[in-house]
N, C-alpha and C positions, 0 to 999 in steps of 0.2 A: 689617205690625206697626207699632205706634206707637213713638215715638222710643227711649226708654230708653237713650240713646246706643246703643240697641239697633240703631241703624243700624250701619254696619260700622266706625265710627270709634272703637272702644274704645281707650283709652290703653294704652301699653306698661307692664307692671309692672316695677319695678326689683327687683333681687335683694335690696337692703336691705329693701324693703317686704315682699317675700315671706318673708324670714327671720323676720318677726314673725307670720306668718299661722298661725292654727289653724282649718282649714277645715271647713265643713260642706258635704257634697256635695248636689247637687240630688236631690229626691225624685221618683220616677216610680212608676206602679202596680207593685205587687209588690216594691218596693225600699224598704229602710230607709235613712234618712239617716245619714251618717257623722258622729259627734261625737267629736272627737279631743282628746287632751291635747296642748297646744302643744309643738312641738319646733323647733329650728332647721333650716333647709333645707340639705341636703347635695347632692352631685352624684349623678346617677342611678347605681344600682349593682344588681348581680344579687343577689337575696335569695331563698332557698328559701321557699315558701309556709308550711311548718310553722314557720319561724323567726318569722314575723309574730306568730302567736298566742303563741309562747313569749316573745317580747319583751314583748308586752302583759301576759302572765301575770306576768312578772318585775316589770313596773311595778306591777301590782296588789298583788303581795306587798310591794313597797317602801312603797306608800301604806298598806296595812293595818298594817304595822309602825309607820309614822309615827303613825297614829291611836292605836295601842295606847300609844305613848309619850306622845302629847299628844292625848287624846280631846276636848279643847276647840277644836282647830284646825279651823275651819269649812272653810277652803280645801281641806284634805286630803279631806274628805268629797266636795266637789264634783269634785275631780280624780279620786277613785276612781270616782265615778259615770260620768264621761266614759270612764274606762278600761274599765269594765264594758261600756259601749255599744260601744266599739271592739272588745272581745273578742267581743261578739255579732255584730258585723259580719264579723269575720275567721273565725269558726267556724260561723256560722249557728245557734248555740244560743240560743233565746229565753229560757232561764232567766236569762241575764245581765240581761235587762230587769227582772226582779223584783228582782235584787240592786241594780241601778242605782237603781230607784225607792226602795228602802229608804234608801240613803245620801243621795240627793238630799233625801228627806223629812227626814232627820236634820239636814242642813245648813240647810234652810229653817226647821226648828223652832228652831234656834239663832239663825238670822239670816234673817227673812222677806224681806229685801231683798238677799239675796246673788245678784248678777247671774249669776255662772257657774252656780250651782245652778238658777236659773230657766231659763237657756239649756239646761242639761242636761235638766231635766225637760220643757221644751218639745220638745226633740229626741226624748226618749223617747216623748212623746205622738205625735209624727209617726211614729215607728217602729211604734207600736201602731195607727196610723191613727185616732187620736182628734184630728181636726184642729181642732175647736172648742176643745178644751182647749189645744192647742198655740198657737192664736192668742191665747187669753187670757193664757197664760204669756209669750208673746213681747211682747205689749202691756204687760204688767206690767214686764218687764225694760226695755223701751224707756222707760217712764215714770221709771225710776230712773236709767238712763244711756243716752241716745240716741246716744252716740258709738261704741258697740260694733258693728262691722259684722255679726257673727254673729247678733245679735238679729234683723236684717232677713231673714236666711236662714230663721229659724224662722217669722217672720211671713209672708214671701212664700210659702214652701212650703205653709203652712196655707191661705193665701188661694187659691192655685192649686187645691188639692184641694177647696176649698169653692165653687169656681166664681166666685170674686171676681177676675176676670182684670184688670180695669182697676186695681183696688187693688193687685194683685200687680205689675203693671208699675211703678207708682209706688214701691212698696216696694223692688223689686230695683234700680230706678234709684238710690235712696238708698244701697243697699248698694254699687253700683258706684262711686258718687261718694266714699263713705268709703274703700273699699279695693278696687281692681280686682285680683283675684287668682283663683286656681283656683276658689274657691267662688263668687264672683260671676260669673265668666265662664261657668261651667257652667250657672248658672241663667239667664243671658242666652240661652245656647244653647237651653235647654228652652223658654223663652218664645217665641223666634223659631220654633222647631219647631211649637209649638202654633198660632201664627198663620200657618203655611204658608210661612215664609221658610226654605226648606231650605238654601240656600247660606249664608245668614247664620248658621244654626244650626251648620253645619259650621265656618265661620270662627271663631265664638266658642268652640266646643269645642276647636279647634286651639290657640287662645290659652290655654285652660285647661291643655292638655297642656304647652305651652311654659312656662307659668308654673310648673308643678310644685306639689306640695303638701308638707306637713310630714312625710309618710311616703311611702315607696316605693309602698305600696298605694294611697294617694290618687291619685298620678299615673297609675298603671296603670288604676285605676278609670275615670278620665275618658278615658283612651285607649280602653278598651273601649266607652265610650259613643260615642266618635267612630266606632268600628267599626260600632256599631249604626246610626248615622246613614247611613253609607255603604251598609250592607246595605239599609236602607229605600229607598234610591235605586236599588237593583238593581245596585249596583257591588260585586259579590262580591270582585273582585280587591283593591279598596282596603280593603274590610272585613277580608279575610283578612290583609292587610299589618298593620293595626292590632292585630289579635288576636295575630299572631305576634310583633310587637314587644313587646307586653305580656308574652308568655310568655318572651321573651328576657331581659327585665328582671326578671321575677318568675316563675321556673319553677313549673309546676304551679298557676298561679293559676286558680282554678275558674271565675271569670267569663269569663276569656279562653278557657279550654278550651270552655266552653259556647258562646261566640260562634263559635269555629272549628267546633264541631260543627254549628251552625246552617248555616254555609256549606257544609259537606260534605253535609248533608241536602238543601240546595237544589240541589247539584250531582248528586244521585242517588247519592252515595257513602255508602250507608247503613251499611255495616260500620264505616267510619271514624267516622261520626257516633255510632254506638252506643258505640264505644270511648271517644270523647272525652266524651260525655255521662256515661258510666259513671264515668269518672275524676273528672269535676266533681262528680257527686252523691255519690261516696264521700267527697270532701273537704268538700262543703257541700251537704247534701241539701235544697236549696230547692225548693218546690213547682213553680216554673216550669220548672226543669231536669228534674225527675222527670216532669212532664207531657210535655215534649219528648221525653225518652227513651222513654216509653211510646208516643208517637205514631210514632216511628221503628220501634219493634217492631211496631206495628199495621200500618204500611205494608208491612213485610216479611212480614206474615202470622203473626207469632208472638203470638197473642192472649194466651197464658198469661203471657208475660213483660210484655206491655203492661199486663195487668190487675194484675200485681204492683206496677208503678209507680203506677198509679192508686189502688190500695188504700193504698199508702204515703203518697200525697198526702193522703188523708183522715186518716190517722194523724197526720201532721205538722200538719195543720190543727188537730186537736184540741190538740196540744201548744202551738201558737201561741195558741189561744184560752185555754188554761190559764194562759198568761203575759201575758194582757191584750191580745193582738193581734186586731183586728177584721178578718176576712178575707171579709166578706160579698160584696164586689164581685168579688174574684178567684175565690172558690169558685163563685159563681153562673155566671160565664163558663165555668169549667171544666166544671161540670155541664151547662150548655147545649150545649157543644161535644161532650160525650160521652154525652148523653141519660141523665143520672143524676138521679133524684129531681127531676123538673122542677117540680112544685108547690112543693117546698121551695126550689129554686133561684130561682124567681120571687119568693118571699117575701124571700129574701136580697137579690136585686137591687133590689127596692123599698126595703128597709131601707137598703141602701147608698146609693141615690140620695137618700133623705131625709136621711141623715147627712152626705153629701158630694156635693152636686149639681154635680159637674164634668162635663166632656164625656166623660170615661172612664166615669163612673157611668151617664151617659145611654146610652152605647154598650152597656154591659153589660146594662142594662135592656132596650134595644131588641132585642138578640139573644136574650135570655131570653124576652121576650114573643113573638118570632117563633117560636122553637122550641116555645113553648106554644100556638101557633096564633092569637095575638092580633095580626093583621097591621096593623090600622088604628092601634092604640095604639103598636105597635112603630115605625111610620113616624114618628110625632111625635117619639119620642126619638132615632131615627136622624138626623133633621134637626137636632135640638138638638146631637147629638154632633159635627156638622160645622159648627156655627155660627161658629167662629173662622176657618174656612178651612184647617183642619189637613189636610195631605196625608198621611194615614195610610191605606195600602192596605187594611188590615183593616177600618177603619171604613167606607171606601168600599165594600168588598165587602159588609159587612153591609147598608148602605143599598141597594145594588143588588139583593141577593137579596130584601129586604123589598119593594122597589118591584115586582119581578117577580111576587111572590106576590099583589100587589094588581092586577096587570094593567097597571101603568104601565111599559110596555116601553121607551119612549124614555128615560125617566128611569133605568131600570135599566141600559140600555145605556151611558148617560153615566157613571154611577158605576162600573160594572165596567170600562169602557174606561180611566178614570182610574187605577183600581187596578192593572191589569196593565201599563199604560204606565209607572207609577211603578216597579213591581217585580213581574215575572211570577213571582218565587219567594217572594212575601210570606208564604206560610203553607204548611206541610207538609200540613195538613188540607184547605185550601181553594183553593190555587192552581189545581189542575186543574179544580175545579168552576167557578171564576171564568172560566177560559178557555173551557170547554165551554159554559157558559151564555151568555157573550158571543158565541160563534160562532152559537148558535141565534138570537140577537137581531140578527145582522147586523153585529156589531162586527168590529174588526180585531185579531186575536190575534197578538202578536209571536211570532216563531219561537223566540226565546230571549232571555235577558237578557245581561248582560256577565259571562261565567263567570270 
């Protein structure tokens, strides 16, 4: 990875600096960025998950009352939009995106150069996966006031999802230089991960956790991301430790419950995984968690309950679409994995790649092409998905299976060996297939990961 002080020498954040931070969290596939109304930083505390949304709901009511008393106060509209985005984050309800859009538009109609409203609308565009719009809004905000660090988060996130990685490195470097905090550290971590610097990614995410954010949910979110990094390394013990710590600080936190469920599924403790995924989806019915729950049911042979989860994914996808969220990439991969409407899935994968030509979109298109029988074209996109040197076991698995389909057995063995060496538990659907195929190719199948 190129420098970005992205080497390991990121400066230590002072508490005084952090007390001023209003952080945007890094964006990953299937994740929405957090856009927060600024608060002062307090000591870590245990907060029930339902209290998070109630606190944000109270803040929304306060801002609505303020606007009723003073309808010309533009700042209140921008703050209300940010609060709506936070409520969407805490509840998983995409209807808050539509509400946020309305108040951001009102703010910008009254003041087209209102930086907080531009940041908010850019963050909304990121959440809806409209990355070109997000980039345009971020650039507009930067032209007005280039000293606001959060602007660079909007720009950098958009650049990453548009495949503009060199530009993203420069952008996030500017963000780090302006304010090294949870928001910038977490983005540094993600960029390091994309470029294959796994330990550097862990180091930066640990710094994000230590830095803390303006809300308890922020800090536990990055702790869960740290758990994911450990999981992808095959270190289930360290991953579980992070998820459990998040749950100790934020009981019933859906993202941590889902992380722990993933560990239990990898350990073959399927009943516990089902219980945890069920709890997570009841609080936050995100498609990725419903898919995972369905997959555990399928592994257990309960096809009826598995299909119920998959059907719900399609229902929620429609709700997301009705609220302006583009899910072409994610839905294409889901359909490819589960042999659902493959011609439509391929069309969605192509549309996603055209709209956001990132390595993730290339991987989704590669796998959808493979499941549709187009192996030669699939190989081209699989290679593109690995062009940064990303150590992602699932991408390596996809590339290996595609290479095998073309009779390129040495290349297939290399990709699959790297995948299982990184994490033999990388996928509930595909880990066994990776090991079995690797064995037929003469590779070395590890007996087990680190339970």
